[in-house]
N, C-alpha and C positions, 0 to 999 in steps of 0.2 A: 611561526607559520602565518602567512598572510592570506586572509580569506577574501580575495578579490580576483578579478580577472588575471592580473599579472601573476598573482600567487598560484593560481590554477595553471596558467601556461608554463610557469617554471616547474611546478611539480609534475605536470603531464609528460615531461620529457623522460621521466622514469616509469611511466605506466607500461604495463605489459598487457596487451590485448587478450592474451590467453587467460588472464585472471578473471575475465568476464564470461568465459565459457563454462558456466556452472549449471548443472542439472538441479533444479529446485523441486522436482517431483517428489511428493510425499511430505513436503515441508509446509508449514503454515506460517503466514506473515501477517501481523496486524500493523496497518499503516494508517497513521493519523493524517488528516488533510489530504486524503487519497484522491480527491476529485479535482485538484488544481496544483499547479506549480511543480515543485520537487516531488511532492507526494504522488501526484499523478504519474510523473515520469518513473518513479520507483515502482509503483503499482504495475504499470505497463511492462516494465523491464522484467520484473519477477514473474508476471503472468506468462510472458513469452518464454520463460525458462521452465514453465510447468508448475510453479508454486501456487498454492491455494491462498488467496488473498482475503483478509478480513478488513474491509474498508471502514474507517471511522470518519464520518463527515458531519458537518454542522447543518448542511442544507440537503434535505432529502431529494429534492428535484434534481439538483446538480449532481448529487451522488449517484442517483439512478441513471442519469444520462451518461455519466462517465463509465459506470459499470457496464451498461449495454454496449457502449462503443468499444471498450476493451475486450469484452467477451466476443464481440463480432470479429475483431481483428486478430485475436489470439486463440479463439475457440476454447478458452479456459473458463471453468466455473469460478465465480467470485461470490463469497458470502459477505453480507454487509451488516454492520452494526451502525445504527444511527443514534446520535446524541444531539439533540437540539438545544438542550440547556445544560451546559457543562458545569455551571457553578452550583447546581443543586446536588447535595450529597446523596440523596436517595437515588438519583439517576446512576451514579457510580456504583452504588450497592447493587442495583438491579443488573447493571452491566457485569459485575463480578459474578453474581449468581448465574447469569446466562453462560458465562465462561465455563462453569462447572458442568454444564450440559454437553453432551456430544455435539461437535460442530458439524458433523457430516450426517445428512439425513439418511 
């Protein structure tokens, strides 16, 4: 498999547009890097399909801006988890503890 433009173009000849018509309502998705690049694209796409997004971002300001923009265009609720210091073990422990709590208020 070639992971570049030519590889994508070759593989895209076998894509079926119907595969993208998925209802994500009732499903939760945790997306890292959700405020830029591929993560933002995936976040927007799933939100458009009704999924509940849990954004994981390093930059709170950029994350909130992206969250508001996506919520405005898709009218979907997005829940956000912020991690500003990924290399600290206690941050990950707090994150896991928060996952044990109900995610919907």
